[in-house]
C-alpha positions in Angstrom: -35.4 -3.1 -10.1 -38.2 -0.9 -8.0 -37.7 -0.1 -4.2 -40.0 -1.9 -1.6 -42.5 0.0 0.3 -45.2 -0.7 2.7 -47.3 0.9 -0.1 -46.6 -2.0 -2.7 -48.1 -4.2 0.2 -50.8 -2.9 2.0 -53.1 0.5 1.0 -55.7 1.3 3.3 -59.8 0.8 1.5 -60.6 2.6 4.9 -63.7 -0.7 5.2 -63.2 -0.5 8.2 -62.9 -3.9 8.9 -59.7 -3.8 11.0 -61.7 -1.4 13.5 -64.4 -4.3 14.0 -64.5 -6.3 17.1 -64.7 -5.4 21.1 -61.7 -5.3 23.6 -59.2 -5.2 20.6 -57.9 -1.2 20.0 -55.2 -1.2 23.3 -54.0 1.8 24.2 -50.8 2.4 25.5 -49.8 5.0 28.0 -47.6 6.7 25.0 -51.2 6.4 22.5 -53.3 8.2 25.5 -50.7 10.9 25.5 -51.0 11.4 21.7 -55.0 10.9 22.1 -56.0 13.0 24.3 -53.9 15.9 22.7 -55.5 15.3 19.4 -58.8 15.3 20.9 -58.0 18.4 23.4 -58.8 16.2 26.4 -57.4 15.4 29.5 -55.8 12.0 29.6 -58.7 11.4 32.1 -61.4 12.8 30.4 -60.4 10.4 27.3 -60.5 7.6 29.6 -64.2 7.9 30.9 -65.6 9.2 27.4 -64.1 6.5 25.0 -62.2 3.9 27.1 -62.5 0.4 29.0 -60.0 -1.8 30.8 -60.3 -5.1 29.9 -57.7 -7.6 30.2 -55.7 -5.0 32.7 -55.2 -2.9 29.4 -57.0 -0.3 28.9 -59.0 -0.2 25.5 -61.2 1.8 23.0 -64.9 1.1 23.0 -67.0 -0.2 20.3 -69.9 1.3 19.2 -73.9 -0.7 18.7 -71.9 -1.3 14.9 -69.2 -3.1 16.9 -66.2 -1.1 15.2 -64.5 1.4 16.9 -66.3 4.0 18.3 -64.2 6.6 16.3 -64.8 4.4 13.2 -66.8 6.8 10.9 -68.5 4.8 7.5 -67.2 6.4 4.5 -64.6 8.4 6.2 -62.5 6.0 7.8 -60.7 6.4 11.6 -62.2 9.7 13.0 -58.8 10.2 15.2 -56.7 9.5 12.5 -53.8 11.4 13.9 -53.8 10.6 17.1 -55.1 7.1 16.7 -53.5 4.4 18.9 -50.0 1.7 17.6 -51.6 -0.9 17.0 -54.0 0.9 14.4 -51.2 2.0 12.8 -49.9 -0.6 13.0 -52.0 -2.7 10.8 -52.1 -5.3 9.4 -48.2 -6.1 10.4 -49.2 -7.6 13.2 -46.9 -10.2 15.3 -48.9 -13.4 13.7 -48.6 -12.1 10.7 -45.4 -11.3 10.6 -44.0 -14.6 11.8 -47.1 -17.1 10.6 -47.9 -17.3 6.9 -51.5 -18.9 7.6 -52.0 -16.2 9.3 -51.1 -13.6 6.8 -53.4 -15.6 4.1 -56.1 -15.3 6.9 -55.7 -11.8 6.9 -55.2 -11.2 3.1 -59.0 -12.7 3.1 -60.3 -10.3 6.3 -58.7 -6.9 4.5 -59.0 -5.8 0.9 -55.5 -4.0 1.5 -53.6 -6.3 1.5 -52.0 -7.7 -1.9 -53.4 -10.5 -2.6 -50.2 -11.0 -4.6 -47.8 -10.9 -1.6 -45.2 -13.3 -0.6 -45.0 -13.9 3.3 -41.5 -13.3 3.2 -41.3 -9.8 1.5 -44.6 -8.8 4.0 -42.6 -9.6 6.7 -39.7 -8.3 5.5 -41.7 -4.6 4.8 -43.5 -5.1 7.9 -40.7 -5.3 9.9 -39.2 -2.5 8.4 -42.5 -0.2 8.5 -43.0 -1.1 12.4 -38.9 -0.2 13.0 -39.3 3.0 11.2 -42.5 4.3 12.7 -41.8 3.3 16.5 -44.4 0.8 16.8 -42.4 -2.3 18.1 -43.9 -2.5 21.6 -42.3 -4.3 24.6 -44.7 -3.8 27.7 -47.2 -6.9 27.8 -48.9 -5.0 30.5 -49.9 -1.9 29.0 -49.2 -2.3 25.2 -50.8 -4.3 22.3 -49.6 -7.8 22.2 -49.7 -8.0 18.6 -46.9 -5.6 18.4 -44.7 -7.6 20.7 -42.3 -9.5 18.5 -40.2 -12.3 19.2 
């Protein structure tokens, strides 16, 4: 029997669908440190150039196309090595891990999710991935709610 890996349930196609939508890319303090180091800018400069505060949290701004300002058509994420945890975690968000109906919607939205994967397999692999990568969040005041599991 082949071992399971996240590649069996998700392969990013760099389509940018998950980069769409204003206010979805939460930047935690740890994310800001990583992004600042990647961009070689002071955290305050990163916030000024690329951030906005919404709902009490720091978030990445979107461009005129409605996508994250770091998304580059045909290339994907322009800050891939420094990107926030919420981006690193996609599609393994709380809703998709806990609710089969949410995963079904995500499958229709994201071409990288294997349409044949069962919810149980997706949830098991997704939770393992989040744990292995240190992406589970705990502080709703400054981290993405989608990464805070019950």
